[in-house]
C-alpha positions as CSV (number, residue, x, y, z in Angstrom):
1,X,0.0,0.0,0.0
2,X,1.3,3.5,-0.8
3,X,0.4,4.8,2.6
4,X,2.5,2.1,4.3
5,X,5.4,2.9,2.0
6,X,5.2,6.6,2.9
7,X,5.1,5.6,6.6
8,X,8.3,3.6,6.2
9,X,10.0,6.6,4.6
10,X,8.7,8.9,7.3
11,X,9.9,6.6,10.0
12,X,13.3,6.3,8.4
13,X,13.8,10.0,7.9
14,X,12.6,10.7,11.4
15,X,14.6,8.1,13.3
16,X,17.8,8.6,11.4
17,X,17.9,12.2,12.4
18,X,16.6,12.2,16.0
19,X,19.2,9.5,16.8
20,X,22.0,11.5,15.3
21,X,24.5,13.3,17.6
22,X,23.9,16.7,16.0
23,X,20.2,16.5,16.9
24,X,20.8,15.7,20.6
25,X,23.5,18.3,20.8
26,X,21.5,21.1,19.2
27,X,18.4,20.2,21.1
28,X,20.2,20.4,24.5
29,X,22.2,23.5,23.6
30,X,19.4,25.3,21.7
31,X,17.7,27.0,24.7
32,X,21.1,28.1,26.0
33,X,22.0,29.5,22.6
34,X,18.7,31.4,22.3
35,X,19.1,32.9,25.8
36,X,22.6,33.8,24.9
37,X,21.4,35.7,21.8
38,X,19.6,38.1,24.1
39,X,21.8,38.0,27.2
40,X,25.2,38.5,25.5
41,X,24.3,41.9,24.0
42,X,22.9,43.1,27.3
43,X,26.0,41.9,29.2
44,X,28.2,43.5,26.7
45,X,26.4,46.8,27.2
46,X,26.8,46.5,30.9
47,X,30.4,45.6,30.9
48,X,31.4,47.8,28.1
49,X,30.6,50.8,30.3
50,X,30.4,54.3,29.0
51,X,34.1,55.1,28.3
52,X,34.6,56.6,31.7
53,X,37.9,56.1,33.5
54,X,37.8,58.9,36.0
55,X,35.8,62.0,37.1
56,X,35.2,65.1,35.0
57,X,36.1,68.4,36.6
58,X,33.8,71.3,35.9
59,X,35.5,74.7,35.5
60,X,32.5,77.1,35.6
61,X,33.4,80.7,34.5
62,X,29.7,81.7,34.8
63,X,29.8,80.8,38.5
64,X,26.2,79.5,38.5
65,X,26.2,75.8,37.3
66,X,29.1,73.8,38.6
67,X,27.7,73.0,42.0
68,X,24.4,71.8,40.6
69,X,26.0,69.8,37.8
70,X,28.2,68.0,40.4
71,X,25.2,67.4,42.7
72,X,23.3,65.8,39.8
73,X,25.9,63.0,39.5
74,X,28.7,63.1,42.2
75,X,30.1,59.9,40.8
76,X,30.9,61.5,37.4
77,X,31.6,65.2,38.2
78,X,33.7,67.2,40.6
79,X,34.1,71.0,40.9
80,X,37.5,72.2,39.5
81,X,39.5,73.5,42.4
82,X,42.8,74.2,40.7
83,X,44.3,76.2,37.9
84,X,44.1,75.0,34.3
85,X,47.7,73.8,34.3
86,X,47.1,71.7,37.3
87,X,43.9,70.2,35.7
88,X,45.9,69.5,32.6
89,X,48.6,67.6,34.6
90,X,45.9,65.7,36.5
91,X,44.4,64.6,33.2
92,X,47.7,63.5,31.8
93,X,48.4,61.6,35.1
94,X,44.9,60.0,34.7
95,X,43.7,61.4,38.0
96,X,40.9,63.0,36.0
97,X,39.4,61.9,32.7
98,X,38.7,65.4,31.5
99,X,37.8,68.9,32.5
100,X,35.0,71.0,31.0
101,X,35.1,74.8,30.7
102,X,31.7,76.5,30.9
103,X,32.2,80.0,29.6
104,X,30.6,83.1,31.1
105,X,28.4,83.5,28.0
106,X,27.2,79.9,27.8
107,X,23.6,81.0,28.0
108,X,24.0,82.9,24.8
109,X,26.5,80.8,23.0
110,X,25.4,77.3,24.2
111,X,29.0,76.2,23.8
112,X,31.2,74.4,26.3
113,X,34.7,72.9,25.8
114,X,36.0,69.6,27.1
115,X,39.7,68.8,27.4
116,X,40.7,65.1,27.7
117,X,43.3,62.6,26.6
118,X,40.9,61.6,23.8
119,X,39.6,58.2,22.8
120,X,36.8,58.2,25.3
121,X,34.2,57.5,22.6
122,X,31.1,59.2,21.3
123,X,28.9,57.8,24.1
124,X,31.1,59.6,26.7
125,X,31.0,62.9,24.8
126,X,27.2,62.7,24.4
127,X,26.8,61.9,28.1
128,X,28.7,65.0,29.2
129,X,26.7,67.1,26.8
130,X,23.4,65.7,28.0
131,X,24.4,66.2,31.6
132,X,25.2,69.9,31.1
133,X,22.4,70.9,28.7
134,X,19.5,70.9,31.1
135,X,21.2,73.5,33.4
136,X,21.9,75.7,30.4
137,X,18.3,75.5,29.3
138,X,17.1,76.3,32.8
139,X,19.4,79.3,33.0
140,X,17.9,80.6,29.7
141,X,14.4,80.2,31.0
142,X,15.3,82.0,34.3
143,X,16.8,84.9,32.4
144,X,13.6,85.1,30.4
145,X,11.7,85.5,33.6
146,X,10.1,82.1,33.8
147,X,9.4,81.0,37.4
148,X,11.4,78.0,38.6
149,X,8.2,76.2,39.5
150,X,7.1,76.4,35.8
151,X,10.5,75.0,34.8
152,X,10.0,72.1,37.1
153,X,6.6,71.5,35.6
154,X,8.0,71.6,32.0
155,X,10.7,69.2,32.9
156,X,8.4,66.7,34.6
157,X,7.3,65.3,31.2
158,X,4.4,62.9,30.6
159,X,4.2,59.2,31.5
160,X,1.6,57.3,29.4
161,X,-0.2,54.4,31.0
162,X,-1.7,52.1,28.4
163,X,-4.8,50.2,29.5
164,X,-6.7,47.6,27.6
165,X,-10.5,47.4,27.4
166,X,-11.8,43.8,27.4
167,X,-15.1,42.1,27.9
168,X,-14.1,41.3,31.5
169,X,-13.1,44.9,32.3
170,X,-9.9,47.0,32.2
171,X,-6.4,45.6,32.4
172,X,-2.8,46.7,31.7
173,X,-2.0,46.7,28.0
174,X,1.0,44.4,27.2
175,X,1.2,45.4,23.6
176,X,4.9,46.3,23.7
177,X,5.9,43.1,25.3
178,X,3.6,41.2,23.0
179,X,5.1,42.8,19.9
180,X,8.5,41.8,21.0
181,X,7.3,38.3,21.7
182,X,5.7,38.2,18.2
183,X,8.9,39.4,16.6
184,X,10.9,36.7,18.3
185,X,8.4,34.0,17.3
186,X,8.4,35.2,13.7
187,X,12.1,35.3,13.5
188,X,12.3,31.8,15.0
189,X,10.0,30.5,12.4
190,X,12.0,32.2,9.7
191,X,15.2,30.4,10.9
192,X,13.5,27.1,11.3
193,X,11.9,27.2,7.8
194,X,15.4,27.7,6.3
195,X,17.0,25.2,8.6
196,X,14.7,22.3,8.0
197,X,13.7,23.3,4.4
198,X,17.4,23.2,3.3
199,X,17.8,19.9,5.3
200,X,15.1,18.4,3.0
201,X,17.0,19.7,-0.1
202,X,20.3,18.4,1.1
203,X,18.8,15.0,1.8
204,X,17.3,14.7,-1.7
205,X,20.6,15.9,-3.3
206,X,22.6,13.4,-1.3
207,X,20.4,10.4,-2.1
208,X,20.4,11.4,-5.7
209,X,24.2,11.8,-5.9
210,X,24.7,8.4,-4.2
211,X,22.1,6.8,-6.6
212,X,20.2,5.5,-3.6
213,X,17.0,7.1,-4.9
214,X,17.1,4.9,-8.0
215,X,16.7,1.8,-5.8
216,X,13.9,3.4,-3.7
217,X,12.1,4.6,-6.9
218,X,12.0,1.1,-8.2
219,X,9.4,0.2,-5.5
220,X,8.0,3.5,-4.4
221,X,6.4,6.4,-6.4
222,X,8.4,9.6,-6.5
223,X,5.5,11.5,-4.9
224,X,5.6,9.1,-1.9
225,X,9.3,9.5,-1.6
226,X,9.0,13.3,-1.6
227,X,6.2,13.5,0.9
228,X,7.8,10.9,3.2
229,X,11.0,12.9,3.3
230,X,9.1,16.2,3.9
231,X,6.9,14.9,6.6
232,X,9.6,12.9,8.3
233,X,12.0,15.9,8.6
234,X,9.0,18.1,9.5
235,X,8.4,15.8,12.5
236,X,12.0,16.1,13.4
237,X,11.6,19.9,13.5
238,X,8.4,19.7,15.5
239,X,10.2,17.4,18.0
240,X,13.1,19.7,18.4
241,X,10.9,22.8,18.7
242,X,8.8,21.1,21.4
243,X,12.0,20.1,23.3
244,X,13.3,23.6,23.0
245,X,10.1,25.0,24.4
246,X,10.2,22.6,27.4
247,X,13.9,23.1,28.1
248,X,13.7,26.8,27.5
249,X,10.9,27.2,30.0
250,X,12.8,25.1,32.5
251,X,16.0,27.1,32.1
252,X,14.1,30.4,32.3
253,X,12.3,29.3,35.4
254,X,15.4,28.2,37.1
255,X,17.3,31.4,36.1
256,X,14.4,33.5,37.4
257,X,14.4,31.7,40.7
258,X,18.1,32.2,41.1
259,X,18.3,35.8,39.9
260,X,15.1,37.4,41.1
261,X,16.0,37.4,44.9
262,X,19.3,39.1,44.0
263,X,17.8,41.8,41.9
264,X,17.5,45.0,43.8
265,X,15.0,47.0,41.8
266,X,14.8,50.6,43.2
267,X,11.3,51.5,44.5
268,X,11.1,54.4,42.0
269,X,11.7,51.9,39.1
270,X,9.0,49.6,40.5
271,X,6.6,52.6,40.7
272,X,7.5,53.6,37.2
273,X,6.8,50.1,35.9
274,X,3.4,50.1,37.7
275,X,2.4,53.6,36.6
276,X,3.5,52.9,33.0
277,X,1.2,49.9,32.8
278,X,4.1,47.5,32.3
279,X,2.6,44.0,32.0
280,X,3.9,40.5,31.0
281,X,1.7,39.3,28.1
282,X,-0.3,36.2,28.8
283,X,0.2,33.3,26.3
284,X,-2.9,31.2,25.7
285,X,-3.1,27.6,24.3
286,X,-4.7,29.2,21.2
287,X,-1.6,31.4,20.7
288,X,0.6,28.3,21.1
289,X,-1.6,26.3,18.7
290,X,-1.5,29.0,16.1
291,X,2.2,29.3,16.3
292,X,2.7,25.6,15.8
293,X,0.3,25.6,12.9
294,X,2.0,28.4,11.1
295,X,5.4,26.9,11.8
296,X,4.3,23.6,10.2
297,X,2.4,25.5,7.4
298,X,5.5,27.5,6.6
299,X,7.8,24.5,6.7
300,X,5.6,22.3,4.4
301,X,5.1,25.2,2.0
302,X,8.8,25.8,1.5
303,X,10.1,22.2,2.2
304,X,8.2,20.8,-0.8
305,X,9.7,23.5,-3.0
306,X,13.2,22.8,-1.6
307,X,12.7,19.1,-2.3
308,X,11.8,19.9,-5.9
309,X,14.9,22.0,-6.3
310,X,17.0,19.2,-4.7
311,X,15.6,16.7,-7.1
312,X,16.6,18.8,-10.1
313,X,20.4,18.9,-9.4
314,X,23.2,16.4,-8.8
315,X,25.1,18.5,-6.2
316,X,24.3,21.0,-3.5
317,X,26.3,23.8,-5.1
318,X,24.0,23.7,-8.1
319,X,20.9,23.6,-5.8
320,X,22.0,26.8,-4.1
321,X,21.8,28.7,-7.4
322,X,18.2,27.6,-7.9
323,X,16.9,28.5,-4.5
324,X,16.5,32.2,-5.1
325,X,12.9,32.1,-6.3
326,X,12.0,30.1,-3.2
327,X,14.0,32.1,-0.6
328,X,13.1,35.6,-1.9
329,X,9.5,35.5,-0.4
330,X,11.0,34.5,3.0
331,X,13.5,37.3,2.9
332,X,10.9,39.8,1.9
333,X,8.8,38.6,4.9
334,X,11.6,39.7,7.2
335,X,11.8,43.1,5.5
336,X,8.1,43.6,6.3
337,X,8.1,42.3,9.9
338,X,9.0,45.7,11.3
339,X,6.0,47.3,9.7
340,X,3.7,44.6,11.2
341,X,5.2,45.0,14.7
342,X,4.8,48.8,14.5
343,X,1.2,48.7,13.3
344,X,-0.3,45.1,13.5
345,X,-3.8,46.2,12.6
346,X,-2.8,48.5,9.7
347,X,-4.0,47.7,6.1
348,X,-0.6,46.8,5.0
349,X,-0.1,44.4,7.9
350,X,-3.5,42.7,7.3
351,X,-2.9,42.3,3.5
352,X,0.6,41.0,3.9
353,X,-0.4,38.5,6.7
354,X,-3.1,37.0,4.5
355,X,-0.7,36.3,1.6
356,X,0.1,32.6,2.0
357,X,3.8,32.8,1.4
358,X,4.0,35.6,4.1
359,X,1.4,34.2,6.5
360,X,3.5,31.7,8.4
361,X,5.7,34.5,9.8
362,X,3.6,37.7,9.6
363,X,0.4,36.2,11.0
364,X,2.4,34.7,13.9
365,X,3.6,38.2,14.7
366,X,0.1,39.7,14.5
367,X,-1.4,37.0,16.7
368,X,1.1,37.7,19.4
369,X,1.0,41.5,19.0
370,X,-2.7,42.1,18.8
371,X,-6.2,40.6,18.8
372,X,-6.6,39.4,15.2
373,X,-10.2,39.0,14.1
374,X,-11.2,35.4,13.6
375,X,-12.2,35.9,10.0
376,X,-8.7,37.0,9.1
377,X,-7.1,34.0,10.9
378,X,-9.5,31.6,9.1
379,X,-8.9,33.3,5.8
380,X,-5.2,33.0,6.3
381,X,-5.5,29.3,7.3
382,X,-7.6,28.5,4.2
383,X,-5.3,30.4,1.8
384,X,-2.2,28.8,3.3
385,X,-3.6,25.3,3.1
386,X,-4.7,25.9,-0.5
387,X,-1.2,27.3,-1.3
388,X,0.3,24.2,0.3
389,X,-1.6,21.8,-2.0
390,X,-0.6,24.0,-4.9
391,X,3.1,23.7,-3.9
392,X,2.8,20.0,-3.4
393,X,1.3,19.6,-6.9
394,X,4.0,21.8,-8.4
395,X,6.8,20.1,-6.5
396,X,5.6,16.6,-7.3
397,X,5.6,17.3,-11.0
398,X,9.2,18.6,-10.8
399,X,10.3,15.8,-8.4
400,X,9.0,12.9,-10.6
401,X,11.3,14.0,-13.5
402,X,14.1,15.6,-11.7
403,X,14.8,12.7,-9.2
404,X,15.9,10.4,-12.1
405,X,17.6,13.1,-14.2
406,X,21.4,13.4,-14.2
407,X,24.0,15.4,-16.0
408,X,23.6,19.1,-16.9
409,X,21.9,21.3,-14.3
410,X,18.5,22.3,-15.7
411,X,17.6,26.0,-16.1
412,X,14.5,27.5,-14.4
413,X,12.9,27.6,-17.9
414,X,13.4,23.8,-18.3
415,X,12.1,23.1,-14.8
416,X,8.9,25.0,-15.6
417,X,8.6,22.8,-18.8
418,X,8.8,19.7,-16.5
419,X,5.6,20.8,-14.8
420,X,3.7,20.6,-18.1
421,X,4.9,17.2,-19.1
422,X,2.6,14.2,-18.7
423,X,4.7,11.2,-17.9
């Protein structure tokens, strides 16, 4: 029976890969690697510092700002209490990192001068500028006759608290965190589509190059071979993603238990988070189910096309030259993902997320970032499934001829001709 033959191929593709050392290694190290992707940049930012190696002396010729600048950050600034030559020597001796001269006409000119050994970096220069600027602005307002209480009001700014209206009442809006989560999920699907799609292509090329496929094709239809390989490797991907989710949750839970007690979040920061409506987004089983569906839909859409490309060539180097028409939609998807994150309910986002070749990634982002109407989700599902069957039909017609063709690499025009042949 054809179905039993497909089952044998599925089992072979699945078991061969899940028993491989690379699968076990990447499955175990995957969550650590994903955490490292986000943790390493944050740690680098923390340890890189701001280019500061000492305090900055403030030489205030206006006589009105030095004390207040120093009071705003005593760890960074100190009032200059020596002549310029002494300050110069202290900088050369690395007792000071720099000294800043605030001229008497700074309110009019808006110019200050910093003397240092150089090489502190743009971030350090910008930090000094940002530290002094508010006091110059305040001096200008005071000279214009603006009351200091008005200045305080102007500088207090606005803190937006976003709330979400639901059927059950009012709750904090977690749109920002949800958008970030959606972006991460979409990017993960993008990587997995390429990872497992190209794995299908390499498997087909390898079997064709070793002439193994000729033996298999003598007893199994090419369509069964293709679908068995696509489904088997797809199950490998689903197994690994599930393992990553479980292990990642466990690692995150353990890390949170160990780190949380040692995190001393200032009370003002806690208040700001509460007033700002900061909230951790809730993840429902529906969201998880939709993410799994779109991962599998994206994988099967592109894996069948990758299989067709693999069947048309004798070596992987030739296959890479034919993957452009298949990979370009996925690359375009990542170009649009920023627009979807910024405005998940916009017309452009809705249209793009309904397009089957974009749906697996962009609809995943929208589902995480906002409440997508059910009619849009259902439309996306129907269109994606329809596109899948279309890709299977197209890939099967290429595969049946390409899998037993050897020699010269076919052109795209010739591959298109294969789809019209009745053999």
